[in-house]
C-alpha positions in Angstrom: 92.6 49.4 85.2 92.2 47.4 88.5 94.5 44.3 89.0 92.4 41.2 89.7 92.3 40.2 93.1 92.4 36.6 94.3 90.5 35.4 97.3 91.5 33.2 100.2 88.7 32.2 103.2 89.8 31.4 106.2 89.3 31.7 110.0 90.5 33.2 113.1 90.4 35.1 116.2 90.1 38.6 117.3 92.3 38.7 120.7 92.3 41.1 123.4 94.5 43.7 121.8 92.0 43.5 118.8 94.8 41.9 116.6 93.5 39.3 114.0 95.2 35.8 114.5 94.6 33.4 112.0 93.9 29.8 112.4 95.9 28.6 109.4 98.9 30.5 107.5 97.9 31.8 104.1 99.0 30.3 100.8 101.0 33.4 99.7 104.9 33.5 99.1 106.5 36.2 99.8 105.8 39.7 101.3 102.9 41.6 99.8 100.0 44.0 100.5 96.5 42.4 101.2 93.0 43.6 101.6 90.7 42.2 104.4 87.1 41.9 104.8 86.2 40.7 108.4 82.6 39.1 108.9 81.6 38.7 112.4 78.2 37.9 114.3 76.4 40.8 115.4 75.3 39.1 118.9 78.0 37.2 120.6 77.8 33.8 120.1 79.0 30.8 122.0 82.4 28.9 120.5 82.3 25.5 120.6 84.4 23.7 123.1 86.5 22.0 120.1 87.1 25.9 119.2 88.2 26.7 122.6 90.3 23.5 123.0 92.2 24.6 119.6 92.9 27.7 120.9 94.2 27.0 124.0 96.2 24.4 122.1 97.9 27.2 119.7 98.2 29.6 122.6 101.9 30.5 124.3 100.0 30.7 127.9 100.5 27.0 127.9 104.3 26.8 126.9 105.3 26.0 130.8 103.5 22.8 130.5 106.1 21.5 128.1 108.9 21.8 130.4 110.3 18.7 132.2 110.1 20.3 135.8 105.8 20.1 134.9 105.6 16.4 134.1 105.0 15.5 137.6 102.9 12.4 136.8 103.2 8.9 135.4 101.0 6.0 134.2 101.3 4.7 137.3 99.4 7.5 139.0 95.4 7.4 139.9 92.7 5.1 138.9 91.9 4.5 135.4 88.4 5.4 134.6 86.0 3.7 132.8 82.6 5.2 131.0 79.8 3.1 131.4 78.5 5.0 128.0 
């Protein structure tokens, strides 16, 4: 008799190295084998801007921007922008 399986649905991104990066941690404690089913669109689709921004915010490619030497602007720089809409 096979063991009962639990299911968790989440989202993720496949990177350039064909590795799956999950958007959120799994609710599984400890180290255990899992079975993975990947579903993706047959045709490439445009991702909403919010997904791109979320991926960029989590990416280590922009970690250098957190360094103090990169913080070169202050609130007194520039002029405020007021959208008429």
